[in-house]
N, C-alpha and C positions, 0 to 999 in steps of 0.2 A: 596505287590505281593501276588497273589493267587496261592497257591500250589495245586498240584494234589490232595492231601489229602482233601484240602478245598472244591474242586469241588465234589469229591466223597461223601463228607459228607454234601453237600448243602441240605437245606430243600427240601423235595419232591416237593412242589408247584413250586420252583424255577427251579428244573430240568425239570418238565413238561413244564414250560414256554419255556425253551430253546429248547426242542425237538419240541414244537409246532411252534416256530419261524423258526427252521431249516426246518420243514415240509412245512411251508408257503413259505419260500424262494425257496424250491425245486419245488413246484407247480408253482410259478411265473416263474421260469426258463423254465420249461416244456411249460407253456403257451406262453412265448415269443418265444421259438423255433418253436412251432406249428404255431404261427402267422407269423413269419418270413418265414416259409416254404410255408404258404398259399399265402403270398404276392408274393413270388418268383414264385410260380406256376401260379398265376393269371396274373402276369406281363409278361408272355410269350405266347401270343395269337397265334392262327393259322395265318400264314402270308399271305398276299395277293399275288395272282398269277400275272404274268407279264401283263395279260390283264387288271387286276384291276389298276395297276400302270399307265398303258398307258392312262386309261380313266380319270385320274386326270389332264390331260393337257387340258387347255381351248382352244377354238377356236372361230370362228365367230358366232357360234350357241349357245354355252353354256360357261358361265364364271365359273371358279372353284376357290374357296377360301378355303384354309386350315388354320385353326386356332383352336379355342376351339371347333368349329364344322367344318364339311366339307360341304360347301354350293355349290350347283349346280344351277346357276342362268340362266334361259333362256334369250337369247339376241334377239330372234325372237318371236314376239307375246306372251309375258309373260302374264300368267293368275293371277287372284287374289286369287286363291286357291293353297295352298302349302302342301307338304308332309313332315312330321317329321318321321324319321326312326330310330328305336332302333336296333343296331346290336345284333347278336346272342352271346351266352355266349362264352367267351374266343376266340373271332374272332376279328382280327384287323378290325376296321370300314372301312378302305380303301378297304377291300375285296368286298364291295357292290357298289363300284364306277361305274362299267359298267352299272348296271341297274338304278342307280340314274341318271346317265348321259342320258340314253335313255328316262327316264321319263321327264327329264328337256327338251329334244329335242322336246317333245310334248307340251311344254309351261308351265309346272308346276314346280315351284321352289322345290328343294329337300334339306333338311337339315339332314345329318347323324349325329347323336349325340354320340360321344365317351362316354364311361362309366367308372366310377371309378373301377379300377382293372378289366376292360373288362367284367364287370358283370352288366347287366341293373337293377338287383335287388337293387343295391346301388345308382341308379340314375333315378328311375322311374319318379320323378317330374321334370326332366330337360326340359321337353316340355314347361313348363310355362316360362322358361327363353328365349327359342327360340321365342315363340309367342310375348313376350314383346319387343324383339329386332327388330321385323318386323311388326310395326303397320299398314303398308299399305296393308298387307294381310288380305283379308276379311273373308276367310273360311279356316279351317284347317282339314287335314286328318292325323291321326297318325297310325303308323304300325310298324312292326318289324318281324324279323326272330327268331323263336325258343323262347328262354327266352326273347329276345327283344320284341316279339309279346305279350307274357304273360304280361310283364311289361307295354306295351302300353295299354293293356286292363285294367290293374290296374290303370293307369292314367285316363282312361275314366271313370272308376267306381268311382274314387275319386274326379273327376272334372266334374260333370254332366253339359253338355251344352258347355263345353270349345272347343270341336271339333265337326265337323259335320260327320266325317267319321273314320272308323277303318278298317285296312287291315292287316290280318294275313298272314305271309309266314311260313308254317309249324309250326303253333303255335295255342294256344287256351287259354282261360282265366283260371285262377286259380278258384277253387271252391267258394271262397268268393268274387269274382269279377264279379258278375252278372251285366249285362247292359240291361237286358230285359225291364226295365222301360223306357229306352231311345229309344222310338219307332220311332223317326225321324232320328235316327242315321243310316247312310249307312254302312253296314258291309260286307266285302268280306273276305272269308276264303279260301286261296289258298293252296293246299297241294299236295304232290306227292303220287301216289298210291303205290310206293315202299319204302316210308320213313320208316326207321327202328327206328327212334327216337321219332318223333311225328307221330305216326301211324295213318292211316285213321280212325281206330276205335276210337282213342282218340280224334282226331279232330272232327269227326261227333258226338261223345258222348258229346261234350260240347255245342251242340245245345240248350239245355234248359237254358244256361246262356246267350244266345244272343237274339236279337230282332227277331220276327217271320219272317221278310223279309230278313234275312241274306242269302247271296248267297254263297254256297259251290262250289268251283271250283276245280275239280280234274285235275292234270296233269298226264296223263297216262304214266307210265314208269319213272316218276320223283322220286328222293330221297331227302334226307335231305340236304346234303352238296351242291348240285347243286343250291341251292337258293343263294349261294354266290360263290365267286371266291377265295377259300382258299384250294382247294384240297379235298382229301377224309377225312372221319370222322369215328372214331371208333364207332362200333355198328350200323352203317348205312348199308343199302342194296345197291348192285350195281344198278345203273340206266340203263335203256334200251333206253334212249334218250340222246342226247348230252347236255352238260352244256349250250351251246348257245341256243339250242332249248327250254330247260326248262326255261331259262332266258327270252326268247322272250315271251313265254306264260304268265310268271309271270308279266312282264312289261305290256303286253297288258291288263291283268285283272286289274292291279293296276291303269293304266290310265283310264280305264273304270269307276272305282270307283270315281277317282278324277273328271272326266267329269260330273258324276251325281251330285256330290257335288257342282260343279261349275255352275250348271244350275240356 
């Protein structure tokens, strides 16, 4: 049995080791608590509005399949060009169902890709899995909202030639993800003039990272959150157009990009 006296008179190196071990245990506990808090925070994304949930119902025009991805399959005049979509950070992927459905109604399959912890930074490479699953698709366009768009650009920069188009919704590439050398890539950058998070200055300032033919499409009066159907967003500015109007303009521009790739 070790007495209190024995501990107090233990050699100095032994006492230092005990304090070092207790310090390490303390740091591990703090790290685990922080990680647990992060996971809890990231596992509670902005929820889809009623309009988004309604758009998940299939009909005679578009079939909808929910699984590891959310697939919108055109049932009338389907095209061989498809759209892979990365959701914004901490947004439930179902919040983009209305616009995905509207794009599919134009004949282009859409695959919304859920992300680990609802953050596309942890799943930027998932587009490769989608493309492998659909070998009949001849051409691919990738895009996303906010962080999802940034990670879509990361995928394009990391996989030259894998896709033929890139569409940003209130997004822009990170500084180390230049795609200027992919000159045949069709790029559309759609942004709201009142966006408080991906500001017009930031979107337009990313032009040197994109091919010279990139089309920048402003939505007058549009903001950040109205690119999805999940309600308002902290830090954003109020929009002066309706969510439905902003979404129609977004869908029209995205379909235009898809049609160009499909030619």
